C-alpha positions as CSV (number, residue, x, y, z in Angstrom):
1,X,29.0,26.9,143.1
2,X,30.1,30.2,141.7
3,X,33.6,28.8,140.9
4,X,32.0,25.9,139.1
5,X,29.8,28.2,137.1
6,X,32.7,30.3,135.9
7,X,34.8,27.3,135.1
8,X,31.9,25.8,133.2
9,X,31.6,28.9,131.0
10,X,35.3,28.7,130.2
11,X,35.0,24.9,129.4
12,X,31.9,25.5,127.2
13,X,33.7,28.1,125.2
14,X,36.6,25.8,124.7
15,X,34.5,22.7,123.8
16,X,32.1,24.4,121.5
17,X,33.1,23.5,117.9
18,X,30.1,24.4,115.7
19,X,30.9,28.1,115.5
20,X,34.6,27.7,114.5
21,X,33.8,24.9,112.0
22,X,31.0,27.0,110.3
23,X,33.2,30.0,110.1
24,X,36.2,28.0,108.8
25,X,34.1,26.4,106.1
26,X,32.6,29.7,105.0
27,X,36.0,31.3,104.9
28,X,38.0,28.5,103.2
29,X,35.5,27.3,100.5
30,X,34.8,30.0,97.9
31,X,31.9,29.9,95.5
32,X,34.2,29.2,92.5
33,X,36.0,26.3,94.3
34,X,32.7,24.9,95.4
35,X,31.2,25.0,91.9
36,X,34.3,23.4,90.4
37,X,34.4,20.6,93.0
38,X,30.6,20.0,93.3
39,X,28.9,21.2,90.1
40,X,25.6,19.4,91.0
41,X,25.2,21.1,94.4
42,X,23.9,24.6,95.2
43,X,26.4,27.0,96.9
44,X,23.5,28.8,98.6
45,X,22.5,25.7,100.4
46,X,26.1,25.2,101.6
47,X,26.2,28.7,102.9
48,X,22.8,28.2,104.6
49,X,24.0,25.0,106.3
50,X,27.1,26.8,107.6
51,X,25.0,29.7,108.9
52,X,22.7,27.3,110.6
53,X,25.7,25.5,112.1
54,X,26.9,28.7,113.6
55,X,23.4,29.4,114.9
56,X,23.4,26.0,116.6
57,X,26.7,26.8,118.3
58,X,25.4,30.1,119.6
59,X,22.2,28.4,120.8
60,X,24.3,25.9,122.6
61,X,26.2,28.7,124.4
62,X,23.0,30.5,125.3
63,X,21.6,27.2,126.7
64,X,24.7,26.7,128.8
65,X,24.3,30.2,130.1
66,X,20.7,29.6,131.2
67,X,21.6,26.2,132.8
68,X,24.5,27.9,134.7
69,X,22.3,30.7,135.9
70,X,19.7,28.3,137.4
71,X,22.1,25.8,138.9
72,X,22.1,25.4,142.6
73,X,24.7,22.6,143.0
74,X,27.9,21.7,141.3
75,X,26.6,18.3,140.3
76,X,23.6,19.9,138.5
77,X,26.1,22.0,136.5
78,X,28.2,18.9,135.7
79,X,25.3,16.7,134.6
80,X,23.5,19.3,132.6
81,X,26.7,20.3,130.9
82,X,27.5,16.6,130.0
83,X,24.0,16.2,128.7
84,X,24.4,19.2,126.4
85,X,27.7,17.9,125.1
86,X,26.2,14.5,124.4
87,X,23.4,16.0,122.4
88,X,25.8,18.1,120.3
89,X,28.0,15.0,119.7
90,X,24.8,13.1,118.5
91,X,24.4,15.7,115.8
92,X,27.9,15.1,114.6
93,X,27.4,11.3,114.6
94,X,24.2,11.6,112.7
95,X,25.9,13.8,110.1
96,X,28.8,11.3,109.7
97,X,26.3,8.4,109.3
98,X,24.4,10.3,106.7
99,X,27.6,11.1,104.8
100,X,28.5,7.3,104.8
101,X,25.0,6.5,103.4
102,X,23.8,4.5,106.4
């Protein structure tokens, strides 16, 4: 069980994509570029959404840590980890659907 817990921590760090995406967007899109590309949108809301995205990523990692600390069997780790990944992917799917206007 200990080996599975340590391996799951490593896998969670590799699969977590909210933190790098939020940091990438904050670093690459400056205020002047944002205002020139999207004059009708507010840059502060963009920054807030990126910060919240980073927070969601850290909350995901904290949740993984709690799940791994309480796991008694390898299958518990596997199923809980898959469920968390599924929920995180639902967020991305909902965002893409909203962007398409569905």
